[in-house]
C-alpha positions, 0 to 999 in steps of 0.5 A, a space after each residue: 425149348 431147352 431153356 423152357 425145359 431147364 426152367 421147368 426142371 428147376 421149378 419142379 426141383 424147387 417144389 420138391 425141395 420146398 415140400 421137404 424143407 418147409 415141414 422140417 422148418 415148421 417141426 424145428 420151430 415147434 420143437 424150439 417152442 417146446 424147449 423154451 417153454 420147458 425151460 421157463 416151466 423149470 425156472 418157475 418151479 425152481 423159484 416156487 420150490 425155493 419160496 416153499 422151502 422158506 414159507 413151508 407151503 406151495 399155497 400162494 393165497 389162502 382164500 381158496 380161489 384159483 391161483 393166477 399168474 399175477 398171484 404167482 408173480 407177486 409171490 416170487 418176483 423179484 425175491 425168488 426169480 428176477 422176472 417171471 415168465 408169464 406166457 409159454 412160447 406160443 403166447 398162452 398164459 401158464 395155468 397154475 394149480 397149488 395146494 399146501 404140499 403140491 403144485 402144477 404148472 401147465 402150458 397149453 402148447 400150440 393149440 392154446 386149449 387144455 387137454 383136460 386130464 393129463 396123459 402122464 408121460 411122453 406126448 408126440 403132438 405139439 398141441 398136447 399140454 406140457 405139465 410140470 408138477 411137484 418137481 418133474 415133468 408129468 407130460 412132456 415131449 417124446 425124446 426129452 
């Protein structure tokens, strides 16, 4: 009887412990993905800014069509960046906007869907996009 009670207490204790540990591990994993993605966005932006200094424009293609990751990679690698990160830490391809004097990089984050118009400022949800534009994060995790 005592052994059964001991086992029951152990199972309950493990259940309580896992109900605390598992959500914390998930949160830590998502934060890690955010930080890696932010580092990749900064690296891309640094390379793009170096190229813009050399060619006097952020524009990648004069055709007016949407800039793709392939376009950006052809423009930056290997001269300005050894290997261009193409995807965020969740596996979604970065979205890119460029003009002669402006640029923006967007990670679709955990949910892989665009938030549409940016919130501009701190975000608290791992599904909100991360946006780096014109030398700074315009949408970023709270506490960054």
